[in-house]
C-alpha positions as CSV (number, residue, x, y, z in Angstrom):
1,M,123.7,81.5,107.6
2,E,120.0,82.2,108.1
3,N,118.5,82.0,111.5
4,K,116.3,79.0,110.5
5,E,119.3,77.1,109.4
6,R,121.3,78.0,112.5
7,K,118.5,76.6,114.6
8,L,118.4,73.4,112.6
9,Y,122.1,72.8,113.0
10,D,122.0,73.8,116.7
11,A,119.3,71.3,117.4
12,R,121.3,68.5,115.6
13,L,124.3,69.4,117.6
14,K,122.4,69.3,120.8
15,T,121.1,65.8,120.0
16,V,124.8,64.6,119.5
17,M,126.0,66.3,122.7
18,D,123.1,64.6,124.7
19,A,124.3,61.3,123.2
20,M,128.0,62.0,124.2
21,S,126.7,62.8,127.8
22,R,125.0,59.4,128.0
23,A,128.1,57.7,126.6
24,G,130.3,59.3,129.1
25,L,132.5,61.0,126.4
26,D,134.6,64.1,127.3
27,G,135.2,64.8,123.6
28,L,134.3,63.4,120.1
29,V,136.2,63.4,116.9
30,V,133.9,63.9,113.9
31,S,135.7,63.5,110.6
32,D,133.1,62.0,108.2
33,P,132.5,65.0,105.9
34,Q,128.8,64.1,105.6
35,S,128.5,64.1,109.4
36,I,130.4,67.5,109.6
37,W,127.9,68.9,107.1
38,Y,125.0,67.4,109.0
39,L,126.0,69.3,112.1
40,T,127.4,72.5,110.6
41,G,126.2,73.0,107.1
42,I,129.8,73.2,106.0
43,Y,130.9,70.6,103.4
44,N,134.6,69.9,102.4
45,E,136.2,67.0,100.8
46,P,139.6,66.6,102.5
47,Y,141.1,63.8,100.5
48,E,144.3,62.9,102.4
49,R,144.4,66.0,104.5
50,H,143.1,66.5,108.2
51,F,139.6,67.9,108.5
52,V,137.9,67.3,112.0
53,L,135.1,68.9,114.0
54,Y,136.1,68.2,117.7
55,L,133.1,68.3,120.0
56,S,133.9,69.0,123.7
57,K,131.5,68.1,126.6
58,D,132.1,71.8,127.8
59,G,130.7,73.2,124.5
60,Q,134.1,74.6,123.5
61,H,134.1,72.9,120.0
62,I,137.0,73.3,117.7
63,F,137.3,73.0,113.9
64,F,140.7,71.7,112.8
65,L,141.3,72.9,109.2
66,N,144.1,72.9,106.6
67,K,145.0,76.3,105.0
68,L,144.1,75.0,101.5
69,Y,140.4,74.7,102.5
70,N,138.1,77.4,101.3
71,I,136.1,77.7,104.5
72,H,135.1,80.9,106.4
73,D,133.3,81.9,109.4
74,T,132.5,78.5,110.7
75,G,131.1,79.7,114.0
76,F,133.5,77.6,116.0
77,K,136.9,78.0,117.3
78,E,139.3,77.4,114.3
79,V,142.7,75.9,114.3
80,W,144.4,76.2,111.0
81,T,147.5,74.0,109.9
82,S,149.4,73.6,106.8
83,D,150.9,70.4,105.1
84,T,154.3,70.9,106.7
85,D,153.1,71.4,110.2
86,D,153.0,68.7,113.1
87,V,149.3,68.5,112.6
88,M,148.6,65.9,115.2
89,G,151.0,67.5,117.7
90,I,148.9,70.7,117.3
91,M,145.6,68.9,117.6
92,A,146.9,67.1,120.7
93,A,147.5,70.4,122.5
94,H,143.9,71.6,121.9
95,V,141.8,68.4,122.8
96,A,141.3,66.4,126.0
97,R,144.4,65.1,127.6
98,Q,142.6,62.7,130.0
99,G,139.1,61.1,130.2
100,T,137.3,59.4,127.3
101,V,137.3,60.6,123.7
102,G,135.1,59.1,121.0
103,I,136.6,58.5,117.6
104,D,134.7,58.6,114.3
105,K,134.7,55.2,112.5
106,V,136.2,56.7,109.3
107,W,139.1,58.6,110.9
108,P,142.3,57.1,109.4
109,A,144.8,55.3,111.6
110,R,147.5,57.7,110.4
111,F,145.9,60.5,112.5
112,L,144.5,58.4,115.3
113,I,147.7,56.6,116.3
114,P,149.8,59.7,116.6
115,L,147.1,61.4,118.7
116,M,147.2,58.3,121.0
117,Q,150.9,58.6,121.3
118,H,150.7,62.4,122.2
119,N,147.9,62.0,124.6
120,A,148.4,58.6,126.1
121,G,146.3,59.3,129.2
122,V,143.1,59.4,127.2
123,R,140.8,56.3,126.8
124,Y,139.8,56.2,123.1
125,V,136.6,54.5,122.1
126,L,134.4,54.1,119.0
127,G,132.1,57.1,119.3
128,S,130.4,57.2,115.8
129,S,127.0,56.1,117.2
130,C,126.6,59.5,118.7
131,V,126.2,61.1,115.2
132,D,125.1,58.0,113.4
133,D,122.0,57.5,115.6
134,A,121.2,61.2,115.2
135,R,121.4,60.9,111.4
136,A,119.3,57.8,111.4
137,R,116.3,59.7,112.7
138,K,115.5,62.1,109.9
139,D,114.0,65.5,110.5
140,A,111.2,66.9,108.5
141,E,113.4,68.6,106.0
142,E,115.4,65.5,105.4
143,I,112.3,63.5,104.9
144,R,111.1,66.1,102.4
145,L,114.4,65.8,100.5
146,M,114.4,62.0,100.4
147,K,110.8,62.1,99.1
148,E,111.9,64.2,96.3
149,A,114.8,61.9,95.5
150,S,112.4,59.0,95.5
151,R,110.1,60.8,93.2
152,V,112.9,61.3,90.7
153,N,113.6,57.6,91.0
154,D,109.9,56.7,90.3
155,V,110.0,58.8,87.1
156,C,113.3,57.4,85.8
157,I,112.6,53.7,86.4
158,E,109.4,54.0,84.4
159,R,111.5,55.6,81.6
160,G,114.1,53.0,81.9
161,A,111.7,50.1,81.6
162,A,110.0,51.8,78.6
163,F,113.6,52.0,77.0
164,V,114.0,48.2,77.0
165,K,113.6,47.0,73.4
166,E,114.9,44.4,71.0
167,G,118.7,44.5,70.7
168,V,119.3,46.7,73.9
169,T,122.0,45.8,76.3
170,E,122.1,46.1,80.1
171,A,124.9,48.8,79.8
172,E,122.8,50.9,77.4
173,V,119.7,50.8,79.7
174,A,121.9,51.7,82.7
175,A,123.4,54.6,80.8
176,Y,120.0,55.8,79.7
177,I,118.7,55.8,83.3
178,D,121.7,57.8,84.5
179,A,121.1,60.3,81.8
180,Q,117.5,60.6,82.9
181,F,118.7,61.3,86.5
182,K,120.5,64.3,85.2
183,A,117.5,65.5,83.2
184,E,115.4,65.4,86.3
185,G,117.8,67.5,88.3
186,A,119.7,64.8,90.2
187,T,123.5,65.2,90.8
188,R,124.4,61.7,90.0
189,P,123.5,58.0,90.7
190,S,123.8,57.1,94.4
191,F,125.4,53.9,93.4
192,T,126.2,52.0,90.1
193,T,122.9,51.5,88.4
194,I,122.2,47.8,88.2
195,V,120.4,46.4,85.2
196,S,120.2,42.6,85.0
197,F,118.7,40.4,82.2
198,G,117.8,36.8,82.7
199,A,120.3,34.7,84.7
200,N,122.4,37.8,85.4
201,A,119.7,38.8,87.9
202,A,120.8,35.8,90.1
203,D,123.7,37.9,91.1
204,P,122.3,40.6,93.4
205,H,125.2,43.1,92.5
206,H,125.6,42.3,88.9
207,E,127.2,45.1,87.0
208,P,125.5,46.0,83.6
209,D,127.4,44.5,80.6
210,D,126.8,43.9,77.0
211,T,124.2,41.1,77.6
212,V,121.3,41.7,75.1
213,V,117.7,41.2,76.4
214,K,115.8,38.1,75.1
215,E,112.1,37.3,75.2
216,G,111.2,35.8,78.4
217,D,114.0,37.4,80.4
218,C,113.4,39.0,83.7
219,V,114.6,42.6,83.7
220,L,115.8,43.6,87.1
221,I,116.6,47.3,87.7
222,D,118.1,48.6,91.0
223,M,118.7,52.3,90.9
224,G,118.9,55.4,92.9
225,C,120.1,59.0,92.7
226,V,121.5,61.9,94.7
227,K,119.4,65.1,94.7
228,D,120.2,67.9,97.1
229,R,122.6,65.7,99.0
230,Y,120.1,63.0,99.7
231,C,119.8,59.5,98.2
232,S,117.1,57.4,96.8
233,D,117.1,53.6,96.1
234,M,114.6,51.1,94.7
235,T,114.4,47.9,92.7
236,R,111.7,46.7,90.4
237,T,111.7,43.5,88.3
238,F,109.9,43.2,85.0
239,F,109.6,40.6,82.2
240,Y,110.5,41.2,78.6
241,K,107.8,40.2,76.0
242,K,106.4,37.4,78.1
243,A,106.5,36.1,81.8
244,P,107.4,32.5,82.4
245,E,104.9,31.0,84.8
246,E,107.3,29.7,87.3
247,Y,109.2,33.0,87.5
248,A,106.1,35.2,87.6
249,S,104.9,33.1,90.7
250,L,108.2,33.8,92.3
251,H,107.8,37.5,91.7
252,D,104.5,37.4,93.4
253,L,106.1,35.6,96.3
254,V,108.9,38.3,96.7
255,R,106.3,41.1,96.4
256,N,104.2,39.4,99.2
257,A,107.3,39.2,101.4
258,N,108.0,42.8,100.8
259,E,104.5,43.8,101.6
260,S,104.3,41.6,104.8
261,A,107.4,43.3,106.1
262,E,106.1,46.7,105.3
263,R,102.8,46.1,107.0
264,M,104.4,45.5,110.4
265,I,106.7,48.5,110.4
266,K,105.8,51.0,113.3
267,P,107.7,52.4,116.3
268,G,109.0,49.8,118.7
269,V,109.1,47.0,116.3
270,R,112.4,45.3,116.2
271,F,114.4,45.2,113.0
272,C,115.1,41.5,113.3
273,D,111.2,40.8,113.5
274,I,110.8,42.9,110.3
275,D,113.4,40.8,108.6
276,A,111.8,37.7,109.8
277,A,108.4,38.7,108.4
278,A,109.7,38.8,104.9
279,R,112.1,35.8,105.4
280,T,109.4,33.6,106.7
281,V,107.2,34.2,103.6
282,I,110.0,33.1,101.3
283,A,111.2,30.2,103.5
284,D,107.7,28.7,103.9
285,A,107.5,28.5,100.1
286,G,110.7,26.5,100.0
287,Y,113.1,29.3,98.8
288,G,114.7,30.4,102.0
289,E,118.2,29.4,100.8
290,Y,117.8,31.7,97.8
291,F,117.2,34.8,99.9
292,T,120.8,35.5,100.5
293,H,121.1,38.9,102.0
294,R,119.6,41.1,104.8
295,L,116.2,42.6,104.3
296,G,117.3,46.2,104.2
297,H,119.8,49.1,105.0
298,F,119.5,52.6,106.3
299,I,119.9,55.4,103.8
300,G,120.3,59.2,103.8
301,Q,123.3,61.3,102.7
302,T,124.8,58.0,101.5
303,D,123.1,55.0,100.0
304,H,124.2,52.8,102.9
305,E,124.1,54.5,106.4
306,M,124.8,52.8,109.6
307,G,121.8,50.6,110.6
308,D,120.2,47.6,108.9
309,V,117.2,45.5,108.8
310,S,118.5,42.0,109.5
311,S,118.3,39.0,111.8
312,A,121.1,40.3,113.9
313,N,119.7,43.8,114.6
314,T,117.5,43.8,117.8
315,A,117.2,47.6,117.9
316,V,113.7,49.0,117.3
317,A,112.3,51.3,114.6
318,E,111.8,55.0,115.6
319,P,109.9,57.7,113.9
320,G,112.0,59.4,111.2
321,M,114.1,56.3,110.3
322,I,114.3,55.7,106.6
323,F,115.5,52.3,105.3
324,S,115.0,49.8,102.5
325,I,112.8,46.8,102.4
326,E,114.2,44.6,99.7
327,P,113.6,40.8,99.8
328,G,114.9,38.7,96.8
329,I,115.1,35.2,95.4
330,Y,118.2,34.3,93.3
331,L,118.3,31.0,91.4
332,P,121.9,30.6,90.1
333,G,122.1,30.4,86.3
334,K,118.4,30.9,85.9
335,F,116.7,33.9,87.4
336,G,116.6,36.6,90.1
337,V,113.9,38.9,91.5
338,R,114.0,41.7,94.0
339,V,111.4,44.2,95.0
340,E,112.8,47.2,97.0
341,D,111.2,50.2,98.5
342,L,112.3,53.0,100.8
343,V,110.1,53.4,104.0
344,V,110.0,56.2,106.5
345,V,108.8,55.3,109.9
346,T,105.9,57.5,111.1
347,E,104.3,57.9,114.6
348,T,101.9,55.1,113.9
349,G,103.3,52.9,111.2
350,C,105.4,53.7,107.9
351,E,105.1,55.5,104.6
352,V,106.4,54.0,101.4
353,L,108.4,56.5,99.5
354,N,108.2,54.7,96.1
355,H,105.0,54.7,94.1
356,V,105.8,52.6,91.1
357,D,103.6,49.4,91.0
358,K,105.3,46.4,92.5
359,H,103.4,43.7,90.6
360,W,105.2,42.1,87.8
361,K,104.7,43.7,84.5
362,I,105.6,42.7,80.8
363,I,107.6,45.3,79.0
364,G,108.9,45.7,75.6
């Protein structure tokens, strides 16, 4: 590992250790493969096997590894086990036997419960926030990578919209977009690409099917890709051949809600207030009941990371945080519109990562 990379991972580890100290943790079980990569640069998909980076307040960290893993020179103390070993008995002998230990939110109960039985004198608490809060504040390299993933998204949604023509189905458009991701160097979609024609757009998570586009249909495309481990996500809603006046006005309303929320984003602003800024625009126009989800979600190595922009979240925005702003209106059996950007919080405001025009547009 190059010295520059080592410094990056050491800085991330220090941030997590400082959070552990504030939380009064003697140890922390990190088992999310993305979080382990974030702290070490080592990625492994363990499937059903045990894979843990155990962080200790004294700095004597331990990697618990299975002998099937092709992992070398981690830079940490390594404890190797096989499938036939008493894995949790071995782990219990190496970790704290008293005090407070934080547990990763994704660590399976089949590991946690035996550890609790072995080391009954330990107080176990949910400790994911120590890593999740660090991952929420992206460093300069992460921001660069997410901007690149969003650039690919911008390119591919323009191509996807141009692909919509007479006789095409939602599924065909989605498949075309996924192929464009590959052509632009992305690894894969970051979630199932959503393409919804007409009334199907009233279902925010509609899965593309054999519905054929018709004149006057809205065309909602919600898409994202993974490039160099980091995700993008955006939504634009177009109209095919013509734009019905009522639905075009609703598109304008949703875009205004999106832009109203983005204008107020800066360090120190509460997420619930950002949500309210968009929600009020839609509610004041009489469509509040048709905006049926939170305003946004955090994003990074996965499309949905811990953290959201919702009425229930009183936490405040901090520089480096990246999240979506995606208001929508969904009229069952008729129409749906969503306008979604990713934004990164800067020292003085925010930067929108998507650059495709948000105004409604006729395609086809």
